[in-house]
N, C-alpha and C positions, 0 to 999 in steps of 0.2 A: 506492499499501500505503500502512497506516495505521502510523501511529507504532511504532518494536518497544518492547519491554519494556528497561527500562534498571534495572540494578543495580550496585552495585558489585564485585561478585565471582560469578562462576560457577563450580561442581564439574563437573565431568562425566566418567566413567568408562567402563569395560566396555564399549566401542563393538562389539568385534569386527567388524571392516572384515575381509572374506575370508571370510565364510560367509556365508551364504544367510539366519541367522535372524536377522542384524545389523537391524535398522528403521532403515536409513540412511536413507529417505525421511524419518522423524519424525522424525529428528533434525537432517537438513537443514533441515527447516521450523522443529523446534526454535531452529537459528542462525540462520536470516533472519530470527526476531519478535524474540529478546532479545539486547543489546547489555551489555558492562560493561567496568569497566575492569582487573579482572584476570581472567584464565579460566586453570581449571589442568586439564589431562588427566591424571586419577588413574587413567593404565594400563589396560590391554590394550585399547588404541585399534583397531590392529592383529591381527588371530589370528595370528601367526605361526605356533602347531602346527595349525591347519587349512589356512594354504599351502602349509605343509609337504606335505601328504596330497592337495590337491586346487584347483585356481583359482577360485574366486569372486570377481569383483573387476565390477562392476556401472555405470551410470554414475552413480547413487547416493553409491557409495561413494568414486567419484571427485572427485566436485562434493565432499561432505564437508571430505576434504581440502584443495579447491581452498577451501573458505569459510573456514577455520581461517585458512590463508594467508594471506589477504584481512583477516581480523582481525587480524592480527600484523601486516601491513604499515600496517592504518591507525593502530596506536597501541595496540591490547589489549596489553596484559601477557601474553602466551601463555608457562606454563611446560609441562613434559609430564615428567608422574613415570611412569617404566615399568614395567610387570605382570610378571607370569611369561609369559603370551602374547606380548608385544613384549619380552620380554628381549635381546634382539638391540638394543635400544635402548640397554641398559646400556657397552656399550661406547663410547657414546660423552657419561655422564655432563660436566658442566660444561661443553659445547659449544653452539652457538646456531645452528641453519638454518632460513631465512626467517624469522628474528624471535622465533623458537623457542625457547626455553632448557629444554635437558632435564637433570634434577636427579633426584636417588634419594630424597631426601625436604627439606621443608623448614619453615618456621614462619610460617604466614602471622597478622598480627594487623588483626583486627576492628576497625571503626570508632570501636564502644566499646572496644577497649584487649584485649580478650581474645587469645590468644596461641593458637592453633591448627598442631598438630604435621598436615604434607600428606602420606600416602603412599600406595600401594596398597595394603599387607598382606599380600601373599604372603610375605613373609620371614617372618613370623609365624606361618604355617598350616604344621604340624609335616608334615603331609602332602605339600607342596610340597618343604619343605626335605628331609626324609628318603627319600621314597619316590618319585622321581620315575615311577617306570614304574605305581606304583600311580594320579600323579595323572595321568598323560596315556591309563589307564585308565577315568577316573572322568570324565576330560572327554569321551569318547567316549560313552559311557553318555547322558551329558548331552547332548552333540550329538544323539543319538536321540530325547529327550526332546522337546528344541525340535522338531525334524523332525516327529514326531507331532502338537506343538504349532500347528503353521503349518498344516498338513490339517486339524486341528482348529476351526483361526480360519478357514481356507476354509469350511468348510461352516456356519460361525455367519453369517460374512457373506451365503453365499446365502440365509440364513433370516431375517436384516435384524438381524441381534445385535450387537451391540459387542466387541468386543476383548475377550478375557478369556483369562489367561493359562494354562492347563491345568500347566505343567513348576512355574508358581511355587506354584499350589494343593498340587501335590503334595508339594513339596519341604517347605513349613509345614506341612505331615499329619504330617510322618516324624518321629518323636519323635529320632532318629537326626540327624538336621538340624537341627531346634531346639536341641537341646544344642548341634552343632557351630556356629550360630551365639553360643547364649552365651559360650559358650569362646572362639570370634574377637573377639565385642565386649570380654570381659574382656582378653583380650589388647592389644586396641587400646588401650584404657584405662591398663593398664601401660605402657604405651611412650609415651604422654602425660606420665604422669606421670613417667616417666622424663626425660622432655626437658623437665623443666618448664613444660610447657603445661596449658592449661586446659581443653584438648579437643582434639580428635583427627578428622580427616576422611579419610576412605579408601573402597575400593572391595568387588573381589574376590569377595564372596560370594554380589552381585545381589542384595541385602536392602537395603531403602533405609529408612531410618530416621532420626529426629532423638531423642536421651533424653539424659538424665543416668544413669550407670551409676558409684555410690561416689561422686558429687560430683562427677562429671568429663563434660560433652561430650561424647559419642559422635556421628557424623554421616556416616552411610554413604551413599554417590552413588547407588548402584542402578543400575540399566547401562540397556541402548539393544537389548535381545535379549528383552527381559520385559517390565521394567516401563514402560520410557521415561522413565525419572526423571532430574531434575538438583538438583543443591545449590545455592543460591541465598543472598548477602548481599544484605542492604537498607542503603542510604545511614547508615542507624543503627545497625547494625551486627544487626540482627536477623535470623537464618538461617530457608530456607522451603522446603520440599522440590514441587518443581514434577513434575508428569506431563502427558506429553504424546502421549495418544493418538488423537489424530483428525491430518489435514492441512487446514490451513488455522486462522491465529490465531481464539481463541475468549474471553469476556471470563471475569479470571481472577475467584474468588468463593475466600473461607473457609471454604468449606462441607466442607474435606475430600479425599482422595485419589479420588473416586469422580467426577469430572465430565470430560468430554472435553475435553483441553486445557486443563485447569485447574491449579490449584493448591493446595495443601496448607501453611494458616500456622500456624507451631506458633511458641507464645510464645519467646522467647531465654530463655536455661538462665544461671543462676549459678552458680559453681562453688562458693559461698561461705554467705550464708543464702537463696536461692532469688532476691534482690532482682535487678533490672537497671540498672544504670548508662549512660543513653546518653548517646554524644556524639559529634559525627562530626569527619574529619580534620582 
């Protein structure tokens, strides 16, 4: 196998292991082809809500967990920041299991000196905090959409067409969903500013993005049920979104989020005057 891509940091979130819609095979392929010094698991790694209703755990799901633990044993600094679907892990905050540290949130310092708050993001979602039953109902409706998405893409494969997320398309075309994403981004930026950070890395809403919001860097890792995306930090502190939608490593290109197994490289964002000052640790 060719040498893996090497990064300073990788952020991953929203695997939803334990559901049929988890793209565990794609995730495992990504983990095999990408290495880093720091690895952050930014919540909803295991879907406890789904597992409480029915059990789905195939070999790929097991292999993902084993691969993460193997990375930790070999020296990758792995930190797990639980979300709402794996909130059971919040009973173990501050502890380490298999060299994996569990934390509610933390500050990560990029190679260029910028400080990023890292957390899942559900604690700033009013629906999660104040109407758990409504959130659970919404999760079931979302699960139904993902099931439709799975059958839709099986039909596309038979026609020789690449993977395309019907559920993501519907979500991003709905005005209320678009407004929810904007409100969520604003809440995340306020959280970063409250922690005197230059930006924030989160998950939760399954919408991968890197952009400046009110002079603050907002980065969302995306998910592994729809977009199959990861956020990575290069050794100069530059951030990049990587999309992994085919099995098997493909050459990376800065052409955008449209290539199979390719990457979308975005310029580093500064919170001051738009310039970027790079240095190594």
